[in-house]
C-alpha positions in Angstrom: -154.6 -72.6 -99.2 -157.9 -71.4 -97.7 -157.1 -73.3 -94.4 -153.7 -71.7 -94.2 -155.1 -68.2 -94.6 -157.7 -68.9 -91.9 -154.9 -70.1 -89.6 -152.9 -66.9 -90.3 -156.0 -64.8 -89.6 -156.7 -66.7 -86.3 -153.0 -66.3 -85.2 -153.2 -62.6 -85.9 -156.4 -62.3 -83.9 -154.8 -64.2 -81.0 -151.7 -61.9 -81.0 -154.0 -58.9 -81.0 -156.0 -60.2 -78.1 -152.9 -61.1 -76.2 -151.5 -57.6 -76.8 -154.7 -56.0 -75.6 -154.8 -58.1 -72.5 -151.1 -57.3 -71.8 -151.7 -53.6 -72.0 -154.9 -53.7 -69.9 -153.0 -55.5 -67.2 -150.1 -53.1 -67.0 -151.6 -49.7 -67.9 -153.8 -48.0 -65.4 -157.0 -46.6 -66.9 -157.5 -42.9 -67.1 -160.2 -41.4 -64.8 -163.4 -40.7 -66.6 -163.2 -36.9 -66.1 -159.9 -35.4 -65.3 -161.5 -31.9 -65.0 -163.3 -32.9 -61.8 -160.2 -34.0 -60.0 -158.8 -31.6 -57.4 -155.1 -30.6 -57.3 -154.0 -33.4 -54.9 -155.8 -36.0 -57.0 -154.2 -34.7 -60.2 -150.7 -34.8 -58.5 -151.3 -38.3 -57.4 -152.4 -39.4 -60.8 -149.5 -37.7 -62.5 -147.0 -39.3 -60.1 -148.6 -42.7 -60.8 -148.2 -42.2 -64.5 -144.6 -41.1 -64.0 -143.9 -44.2 -62.0 -145.5 -46.4 -64.7 -143.4 -44.7 -67.3 -140.2 -45.0 -65.3 -140.9 -48.7 -64.7 -141.5 -49.3 -68.4 -138.3 -47.6 -69.3 -136.4 -49.7 -66.7 -137.9 -52.9 -68.1 -137.0 -51.8 -71.6 -133.4 -51.1 -70.7 -133.1 -54.4 -68.8 -134.5 -56.4 -71.8 -132.2 -54.6 -74.2 -129.1 -55.3 -72.1 -130.2 -59.0 -71.8 -130.5 -59.3 -75.5 -127.1 -57.6 -76.1 -125.5 -60.0 -73.6 -127.1 -63.0 -75.3 -126.0 -61.8 -78.8 -122.5 -61.3 -77.4 -122.4 -64.8 -76.0 -123.7 -66.3 -79.2 -121.1 -64.5 -81.3 -118.4 -65.7 -78.9 -119.5 -69.3 -79.4 -119.4 -69.0 -83.1 -115.8 -68.0 -83.2 
């Protein structure tokens, strides 16, 4: 029983570490001090953030459509 709880704890820690790595790879870090950026730098930063958001939404939509298609195909095979 103790070994199983340790395995669950280790698995949870691994998932947390994987999630952290995934986010760090895909999300650009904020500049240390946004107040010191000039207008052009701020515009560039906001455009980059907007591009990241648009890309994430596009990926989300694509995955959702892929899952719906797979569900549809599975349900067709059951009938």
